[in-house]
VEXKOL-918577 format. One record per residue (C-alpha): x, y, z; residue in three letters. Coordinates in steps of 0.1 Angstrom, whole numbers, padded with zeros to 4 digits, always signed. Layout:
# VEXKOL-918577
XYZALA
...
//
This chain:
# VEXKOL-918577
+0745+0391+0063MET
+0780+0395+0079ARG
+0812+0382+0065TYR
+0837+0366+0088ILE
+0873+0371+0077PHE
+0905+0359+0093SER
+0921+0393+0102ILE
+0956+0393+0116ILE
+0967+0425+0134LEU
+1003+0435+0128ILE
+1023+0459+0150ALA
+1054+0477+0138SER
+1053+0458+0106GLY
+1056+0423+0121PHE
+1030+0397+0130ILE
+1022+0400+0167SER
+0990+0381+0172TRP
+0959+0368+0154ALA
+0922+0368+0160GLN
+0890+0361+0141THR
+0871+0393+0136ALA
+0837+0402+0122ILE
+0835+0428+0094VAL
+0802+0445+0102LYS
+0777+0462+0080GLN
+0778+0500+0081ASP
+0744+0512+0092GLN
+0743+0540+0067GLN
+0749+0517+0038ILE
+0725+0491+0052LYS
+0698+0519+0053THR
+0705+0527+0016MET
+0704+0491+0006VAL
+0670+0487+0024ASP
+0656+0517+0005GLU
+0660+0499-0029VAL
+0625+0492-0040SER
+0614+0464-0064SER
+0581+0484-0069GLN
+0600+0514-0081ASN
+0622+0492-0104ILE
+0591+0476-0119GLU
+0574+0510-0124ALA
+0604+0522-0144VAL
+0605+0491-0165VAL
+0568+0493-0174ARG
+0570+0530-0181LYS
+0599+0524-0205LEU
+0580+0496-0222VAL
+0551+0519-0227SER
+0570+0539-0253PHE
+0565+0509-0276GLU
+0600+0511-0290THR
+0632+0527-0278ARG
+0651+0518-0309HIS
+0679+0543-0313SER
+0668+0553-0348MET
+0631+0556-0338SER
+0609+0587-0335ASP
+0624+0617-0315THR
+0594+0641-0319THR
+0565+0622-0303SER
+0557+0627-0267LYS
+0545+0592-0262THR
+0564+0568-0284THR
+0600+0563-0295GLY
+0635+0570-0283ILE
+0629+0607-0279GLY
+0599+0603-0256ALA
+0618+0577-0236ALA
+0649+0599-0230ARG
+0629+0629-0221ASN
+0610+0609-0195TRP
+0642+0595-0181ILE
+0657+0630-0178LYS
+0625+0643-0161ALA
+0624+0614-0137GLU
+0660+0619-0127LEU
+0653+0657-0123GLU
+0626+0647-0099ARG
+0651+0627-0079TYR
+0674+0658-0080SER
+0648+0679-0062LYS
+0647+0654-0034ALA
+0685+0657-0032SER
+0684+0694-0028GLY
+0696+0699-0063GLY
+0730+0681-0057ARG
+0722+0655-0085LEU
+0730+0672-0118LYS
+0710+0659-0147VAL
+0720+0664-0183GLU
+0719+0650-0218PHE
+0753+0638-0232ASP
+0745+0646-0268THR
+0765+0635-0298PHE
+0760+0629-0335THR
+0767+0593-0346GLN
+0780+0589-0381ALA
+0765+0565-0405ALA
+0782+0531-0402ASP
+0767+0512-0432GLY
+0754+0485-0408ARG
+0730+0497-0381ARG
+0731+0535-0385VAL
+0719+0545-0419ALA
+0723+0583-0417THR
+0741+0606-0392PRO
+0719+0607-0361THR
+0718+0628-0330VAL
+0718+0606-0300MET
+0717+0613-0263LYS
+0728+0595-0232ASN
+0711+0607-0200VAL
+0735+0615-0171LEU
+0728+0621-0134ALA
+0760+0633-0117ILE
+0764+0633-0080LEU
+0795+0653-0071PRO
+0818+0641-0044GLY
+0823+0662-0012THR
+0861+0658-0007ASP
+0879+0684-0029PRO
+0910+0662-0029LEU
+0892+0631-0041ASP
+0888+0633-0078ASP
+0877+0596-0083ARG
+0847+0590-0106VAL
+0826+0559-0107PHE
+0800+0552-0135ILE
+0771+0529-0132VAL
+0748+0524-0162SER
+0721+0505-0181GLY
+0712+0510-0217HIS
+0677+0524-0224TYR
+0675+0516-0262ASP
+0657+0484-0274SER
+0653+0462-0305ARG
+0633+0433-0319ALA
+0645+0405-0341SER
+0654+0428-0370ASP
+0680+0451-0355VAL
+0673+0478-0381ASN
+0635+0479-0377ASP
+0630+0512-0358ALA
+0592+0510-0359LYS
+0582+0476-0347ILE
+0571+0470-0310PHE
+0603+0465-0291ALA
+0595+0464-0254PRO
+0631+0457-0242GLY
+0619+0450-0206ALA
+0648+0429-0195ASN
+0672+0440-0222ASP
+0678+0466-0209ASP
+0650+0484-0191ALA
+0660+0463-0161SER
+0695+0477-0161GLY
+0683+0512-0168THR
+0658+0509-0139ALA
+0686+0497-0116ALA
+0708+0527-0125ALA
+0679+0551-0120MET
+0670+0535-0086GLU
+0706+0539-0075LEU
+0704+0576-0084ALA
+0671+0580-0065ARG
+0685+0564-0033VAL
+0721+0575-0033MET
+0715+0611-0043SER
+0701+0617-0008LYS
+0735+0610+0007TYR
+0770+0624+0005LYS
+0801+0606-0008PHE
+0838+0614-0010ASN
+0840+0610-0048CYS
+0817+0616-0078THR
+0791+0590-0089LEU
+0776+0592-0124ILE
+0744+0573-0131PHE
+0738+0568-0168VAL
+0710+0557-0191ALA
+0731+0547-0222MET
+0718+0550-0258VAL
+0726+0529-0289ALA
+0740+0498-0272GLU
+0721+0477-0297GLU
+0734+0497-0327GLN
+0771+0492-0318GLY
+0778+0505-0282LEU
+0778+0540-0295TYR
+0765+0558-0264GLY
+0791+0541-0243ALA
+0819+0548-0268ALA
+0810+0585-0268ASN
+0810+0587-0230LEU
+0843+0568-0227ALA
+0859+0592-0252LYS
+0845+0621-0232ARG
+0860+0607-0200ALA
+0894+0604-0216LYS
+0893+0638-0233ALA
+0882+0656-0201GLU
+0907+0637-0180GLY
+0883+0620-0156TRP
+0900+0599-0129ASN
+0876+0571-0138LEU
+0882+0544-0111ALA
+0855+0520-0122GLY
+0826+0516-0146MET
+0797+0491-0142ILE
+0772+0483-0168THR
+0740+0465-0157ASN
+0728+0447-0188ASP
+0701+0421-0187ILE
+0696+0418-0149VAL
+0660+0407-0146GLY
+0656+0371-0158ASN
+0659+0341-0134THR
+0646+0313-0156TYR
+0671+0290-0174GLY
+0657+0285-0209MET
+0672+0251-0216GLU
+0672+0237-0180THR
+0639+0250-0167GLY
+0657+0259-0135ILE
+0648+0291-0117LYS
+0679+0307-0102ASP
+0671+0339-0083ASN
+0703+0342-0063ARG
+0732+0340-0088SER
+0745+0369-0107VAL
+0775+0371-0130ARG
+0802+0398-0131ILE
+0824+0397-0162PHE
+0859+0414-0161SER
+0891+0413-0181GLU
+0923+0403-0164GLY
+0948+0421-0187VAL
+0942+0456-0200SER
+0943+0460-0238VAL
+0963+0492-0233VAL
+0991+0474-0215GLU
+1025+0486-0224THR
+1054+0463-0233PRO
+1070+0472-0200GLU
+1038+0463-0181GLU
+1035+0430-0201ALA
+1071+0420-0191THR
+1064+0428-0155ARG
+1031+0409-0155ARG
+1047+0378-0171ALA
+1075+0378-0145SER
+1051+0382-0115THR
+1022+0361-0128GLY
+0996+0389-0122THR
+0975+0382-0153GLU
+0946+0378-0130ASN
+0950+0411-0112ASP
+0941+0439-0136GLY
+0920+0468-0123SER
+0888+0455-0138ALA
+0892+0421-0120ARG
+0900+0439-0087GLN
+0868+0459-0091PHE
+0848+0427-0098ALA
+0863+0411-0067ARG
+0853+0442-0047TYR
+0817+0439-0058LEU
+0815+0403-0049LYS
+0830+0408-0014GLU
+0810+0439-0004VAL
+0778+0429-0023GLY
+0775+0396-0006GLU
+0783+0413+0027ARG
+0751+0433+0025TYR
+0727+0413+0003VAL
+0712+0381+0016ASP
+0707+0351-0007GLN
+0730+0365-0035LEU
+0759+0346-0049ASP
+0782+0367-0071VAL
+0799+0346-0098LYS
+0832+0360-0111LEU
+0835+0352-0148ILE
+0870+0356-0161TYR
+0861+0371-0195ARG
+0855+0407-0205ARG
+0820+0396-0216ASP
+0801+0366-0228ARG
+0817+0344-0255TYR
+0824+0366-0286LEU
+0800+0393-0273ARG
+0802+0428-0258GLY
+0785+0454-0237GLY
+0786+0491-0227ASP
+0817+0484-0205HIS
+0837+0473-0236THR
+0845+0508-0249PRO
+0857+0518-0214PHE
+0879+0486-0212SER
+0893+0495-0246GLN
+0906+0528-0233LEU
+0921+0512-0202GLY
+0894+0518-0176TYR
+0882+0492-0151ALA
+0850+0483-0169GLY
+0829+0454-0158ILE
+0795+0438-0168ARG
+0768+0427-0143VAL
+0743+0403-0158THR
+0719+0376-0149GLU
+0731+0340-0145MET
+0710+0325-0173ASN
+0699+0344-0204GLU
+0666+0335-0220ASN
+0670+0338-0257PHE
+0633+0333-0263GLU
+0629+0368-0248ARG
+0661+0386-0259GLN
+0662+0404-0292HIS
+0629+0387-0303GLN
+0598+0402-0320THR
+0568+0397-0298VAL
+0549+0366-0310ARG
+0536+0332-0302LYS
+0552+0304-0323GLU
+0547+0266-0318ASN
+0532+0273-0284GLY
+0562+0293-0273VAL
+0559+0330-0262ASP
+0586+0351-0276TYR
+0594+0387-0268GLY
+0610+0408-0240ASP
+0578+0417-0221LEU
+0577+0432-0185PRO
+0556+0403-0171ASP
+0587+0380-0175PHE
+0610+0401-0154VAL
+0617+0390-0118ASP
+0617+0424-0100TYR
+0628+0410-0066GLU
+0659+0396-0083TYR
+0666+0429-0100THR
+0662+0445-0066ARG
+0690+0423-0052LYS
+0713+0430-0081VAL
+0706+0467-0076THR
+0714+0464-0039GLN
+0747+0447-0047MET
+0756+0477-0070ASN
+0746+0501-0043LEU
+0765+0485-0014ALA
+0797+0483-0034SER
+0795+0518-0048LEU
+0786+0533-0015ALA
+0814+0515+0003ASN
+0841+0525-0021VAL
+0828+0560-0025ALA
+0828+0565+0013LEU
+0863+0549+0016ALA
+0896+0568+0016PRO
+0916+0567-0017ARG
+0939+0538-0025GLU
+0974+0538-0009PRO
+1001+0550-0032GLN
+1034+0535-0045LYS
+1026+0501-0032VAL
+1056+0477-0035GLY
+1070+0444-0026ILE
+1107+0448-0015VAL
+1129+0425-0036THR
+1164+0437-0025SER
+1171+0403-0010GLY
+1160+0367-0013LEU
+1138+0356+0016THR
+1107+0335+0022ASN
+1091+0364+0040LYS
+1073+0391+0021THR
+1080+0428+0029GLU
+1056+0454+0016LEU
+1057+0492+0018LYS
+1035+0520+0005TRP
+1026+0557+0010GLU
+0994+0572+0024SER
+0968+0584-0001PRO
+0958+0620-0007VAL
+0925+0632+0007GLY
+0908+0616+0036GLU
+0934+0599+0058LYS
+0928+0562+0066PRO
+0930+0548+0101ILE
+0950+0520+0087GLY
+0954+0495+0058TYR
+0945+0460+0050TYR
+0971+0438+0034VAL
+0951+0412+0016VAL
+0964+0378+0006ILE
+0953+0348-0015ARG
+0967+0316-0028GLU
+0976+0317-0065THR
+0947+0294-0073THR
+0921+0314-0054SER
+0898+0337-0073PRO
+0891+0359-0042ILE
+0911+0375-0014TRP
+0913+0350+0015GLU
+0929+0369+0045LYS
+0932+0405+0056LYS
+0961+0418+0077PHE
+0953+0451+0094PHE
+0982+0475+0099VAL
+0984+0511+0110THR
+1019+0516+0096ASP
+1028+0520+0059THR
+1048+0488+0058LYS
+1043+0451+0067ALA
+1065+0420+0070LEU
+1046+0388+0066LEU
+1056+0351+0071ASN
+1041+0343+0036TYR
+1063+0338+0005SER
+1057+0361-0025LYS
+1065+0330-0045ASP
+1033+0312-0033ASN
+1008+0340-0027TYR
+0994+0371-0042TYR
+0992+0403-0021PHE
+0974+0436-0023GLY
+0969+0467-0001VAL
+0938+0488+0005GLN
+0931+0518+0028SER
+0903+0516+0054VAL
+0886+0542+0075ASP
+0871+0541+0110SER
+0838+0528+0097GLU
+0854+0499+0079GLY
+0850+0513+0043HIS
+0878+0498+0022GLU
+0893+0513-0009SER
+0899+0492-0040LEU
+0929+0469-0037VAL
+0963+0480-0052VAL
+0986+0452-0065ILE
+1022+0459-0054PRO
+1051+0463-0078ARG
+1085+0451-0071SER
+1108+0477-0055VAL
+1143+0477-0041ARG
//
């Protein structure tokens, strides 16, 4: 699939002429997208289910059942991918001791996320992107650590997606660092994600975006009976919880409550994902997560990072968090035969295309501003070049205030632009672009004099 944008070329900062241009797929990204395998994803899901339970408080000593066997297998599988990458993919346990919480963790427990780190190749590009699924599971009783808890869709599907991304992407090189994570203890209280988010903050990671793929394998609408294998939701918050009073004042005066870093990241996944994946409609949901609920992106959001959640369009609650049984003619339980692996493949491809595009792109422009030294119906923007790889130019993006997505792109080679669009009536952003068309994330301008 190719997206057609209205792209206006600007010379010397002023509109000179317009044309309709085609934003083409990059062949290297297309090759990676095509390598994503539904058979591999299914094999991982069924293997994870074979451990009988992956409850975070389950057995850690058995080689065949429980959370310990599951995490050891995930690590070994990622190490196998590392060999194919020539050892560039660095696999490790992210180990921590979770304190008893009086709810879902009865005693202090050693827990382990599984990380596969693919370092970037540009020494000046310190960006980090995380993509994850959670490998723990549960049944109806969240504290039953022994009962069969297959967790095929929730969330072996997301774990398989993250692992498939590691398998494919570790064969290639990117400007910045990508971290593929199998997260623990999501069902017990998002503890694995909370630990990794705190580690990112403590170690000063330049974490530019975090994606959790949680419940990405069901296509059957429980109440409607409708099968939807082309829609996927991305949840993102508009306003950061770590917003300062100064930032809140600026947001209120400019009306940018819909332009936080997480929401920009979500828009990016929609644009690039739909560019590469046929028959996929990405739905932007303007909430951090589902109503009154949370996921592994939540601890990252709470520390100010751009955390987003990817999840299926319709959840089937007869499968989710259910003890396996048949009751009144209804099959309950999160079993692997109910996962749509072709759908999970498309969701994984969306993740891959977006991550590859942003990781191959130059960094974002710096000090992006709208000039407000005088009243005018035109909009003047200026910015500075990024560090690291130098872009061939920039896109100034524009949308009406009621539009959820960027509608036009203006290409400039300068670090300024003067547009015949009023800043009162439109939102603007700027992104770097390289010779292959890889775009950075969008930066929302501040007012400058």
